[in-house]
N, C-alpha and C positions, 0 to 999 in steps of 0.2 A: 476604506476597509469596513464600511458600513455593512452590517449584516453578517459579520464574521466574528469569530471568538478570538481572533488575533492571528499573529504570524507564527509559523512553524518551520522547523528544519529537520532533516533526516540524515543521520550519519550511519553508514554501514562499515563495519570493521573487519578487516582481514586481508592479509596479503594474497589469499587465493582469489580475491575479487579484483585487486588492483593489478594482478598479473594474468588475469584471464583464465585461471584454472577452474573457476566457478562462476555461474552466472547469478548476478545480484537480482533476485525476484523480490526481495523484501522491500526495496524502495518503492516499486510500483504498487504493491499492496498497501503499504503504510501511507503513501501519498493519497490514494484513493480514500482510504479511511479517514484521513485527516480531512480532506476536502468535504466528504460527506458530513463530517461533524462540525463543519463551519469554519475550519482553519484555512488560511491562505498560506500555502507552502511556498517559501521564497528561495529555498536552496536545499539541494541534496548533494552529498559528498560521500565518496568511499575513501577510507584511510587505511594504509597498510598497518601491519602489526609493529608500530613504532610508538612507544609511549609518549615521547616528546611531541611528535607531530599530532597524535590524537589529543593530547592535552591542550594544545594550542587551538585545535578545531573546536573542542568543546568549550573552552574559555571564550572564544570569539562568538560562537553561535548562541550560547546562553546569554550573552551580554546584548544580543540583538533580536531575540525572539521571545514569544510568550511560552513556546513549548518546543522542546528538542527531544527527539526519539533517537536513541542509539541502539543498534542491534549488533550482536557479536561480541566476541572477546570476553565472555563471562565463564568459560569452562575452566577445567583444572590444569590445562597444559602450559607450557612455557610461553606460548604466544598468545595467551588470553590476558590482555593487558588493560582492558577497559576499566576495571576497578581502580587500578593504580593511577591511570591517566585521569580519571575523574577526580581522584583525591588531589592530584597535583593542580588540576585546573580550577577547582572550587576551594582549595585550602581546607579540606575536610579529612579528618583522620579516619583510618580503617581499623575496625575491631571485630574479632571473631564473635559470631552470634552462637551461643550455646545450643539453642534449639535447633538451628540449622545444622550445626556439627553433629548433633545427635541423630538427625534424619539421614545424615551421610555416612554414618558408622557402617550400615549394611552395604553401601555401595563400595566403600573402601575395602571391605572384607572380601570382596570378589577379586581383587587384584593380587597376583602372585608376587609382584615386585614390591617390596616394602616402600620404596621411593615413590612409585606410582600410586600406592594407597594413601601415602602422606599428602600427595598433591591434590587429591580429591577434596580435602578439607579447605583449600584456598577458596572454594565457592562459598565458605561460611563467613568470609570477610565482608562486613557491611559497612558502608559510609555513615558517619556520624549524622544522625537525624533522618536517616532514610527510611522510607516505608518499604517493607519487604513484600514482594509478591511471590507466593509459594508456586513452584512449578506444578503443572498438571500432568506433563510429561517431561522426560529428561531430568536432569538433576540441579541445573543451574537456577537459582532464584533471580527474579527481577528486582530492581531497586528504583524507587521514585524519590527524587530530592527536589524540594521546593526552595528556591532562593527568593530573594526579595522581588525579583523581576521575572523569574522564569520557572517553568516546571521542567525538570530533566528526568527522562525515563530511560533506564538502561534495561534492555531486553535481550534474551538469548538470540543467537543467529538462526538456528534451524527453524524454518517456517512453522512447523507443527508446535514447536515450543513457544514461539513468539506470538502467535495469534491470540490465544487466550489471555495472555498478559496484556496485549495491546488493547483488547476489548475492556479489560479491567481498568486500564488508564483512561480510555475515551468515554466509557460508559455508553449509554444509548443514544443513538443519533436522533435528534429532534427537529433539525432544520430541513430545508428544502434539499432535494436531490438534484443532480444534474439531469437536464432533459436531453435525451439522445434521440436524434432522428437519423435513421438507417436509410441509406440510399444505394441504388445500383444503377449502373449505366450512365451516370453523369460524372463529369470531371471534377476534381477537387476545386479548381478555380471557379467553374460554373456554379457549383454548390455554394462556395463562399460568397460570391458576388450576390447571388440570390438571397442568401440569408442575411447579409449585410443591408441589403435594401430594406428588408422588413425590420430589422433591428434598429434602423434609424429612428424609428417611432418608439422605441423602447430604450431610453437611456439608462445606463447602469447595468445592462445585461451584457456579458461578455460572449465571445464566440471562439471556439476551437474546431478546426476541421481535421479529422484523422482519416487518411486515405490508405487503403490497401488494394491490391489487384481486384478491380471490378467493383469495389465497394467504397463508399464514402460515409463516415459518421459525422454529422453536424452536431456538435455538443455545446449546449448552453450551461456553463458551470453555475453552481448555486451561489457563489460569492456575490454580495452586493445586491441581492433581489429576494423578495419574498416569494413564497411558493406560488400564489395565485399569479403574480406577474410573470413568473417563470413559466408556468403552464400556458398562460395566454400567448406569450411570445413563441413558445415551442409549437403551439398549435398553428399560429400564423406562419411560421417558417415551414412547417410541414405541408401546409395547404399551398404555399408558394412553390414548393418543389413539386408538387403534384404527383404525376405517375412515377417520378424517379424515387419517390419515397415508398419504401415497402414496410416499414415499421416505426413506431414512435416509442420504443423502448430498447434498452441495450441488450435485453436477453434474447430477442427474437432474431434467429438466423435467416439468411436468404432462403435456405432449404425449408425451414420451418414455415416461413411466410407462403412458400410455394406449395407445400403440403396443405396448409389451411385454405388456400385459394382453390386448390384442386378439389378438396373435400367438399367445400361449399357448392361447388358446381357439379359434384358427382362425376368427376373425371379421373382418369388414371393416366400414368405416364410410363412409357417403356423406352429403354435405351440399349444401344449396343456400343460397348466400349473397347477401345484398343489402346491408344497411348494413355488414356486416363486410368486404365488398369483397375476399373471398378470403383474409383473415387467418387463418381457422381452418384452411383447407386448407394454407396456407403453414406454419403452426405444425406440422402433422403431417409435411409433406414435408421440413421441415428436419431431421427425425429420420433419421439414416443408416439405409437399408434399408427405410424405410416404403413 
């Protein structure tokens, strides 16, 4: 675990996730952010709207990790059970925060049904000792609880509400970023073997290979290595991959690299599409300045 800030786990809450009614995009985004900030994510889990099951998950994960991020279940409806589950898991009381309640008065007034209006104030329930993160969008505040061994962050489920709160919890990334070498026309296995041969001379640097149709991303995660060692290994892997490598960063697309190569050579490209229905032309024109 050298070079990391500790271990982390991610919990996404909602029966809509466990039944397939909604796609869980938060886990991918949060894990990427945690990795960028030097954490080693060792477990991710989605839990249905079940107070007892969520309580057990939170209890288990907070006892085994330095940081646990929970998203979802902080709204005002009957299935928003994250606050209660956390209260059970950590043995902490819940109390209404007067300042949050005052902020929610306007929201409650918009509801025609008195019972629905009353439910809004459930979001003002704060765990004992928690630091509250005020929402920049939405109505549900986040909460951060520090135990003797773990930091637990409760964040809203909607991504646009979650993101600014996650940034609040993690702060500014200072460690090395993953080194991504993008390849085309080479098989996943060939890319892996080539990279592993190079990395044999770089102990402590891990390898992940991510394949999609026609493309392979060779990824050197930042955990366990300083930035200079990571960059050196990445350059050597890219050199070994040779002509198969079209970019040494995650943001460059194959179309973008092709447009750059054409521009450098003062060349143009033309195409006649049938089955692809204009998708090739669209890929090129998506590149700024093409």
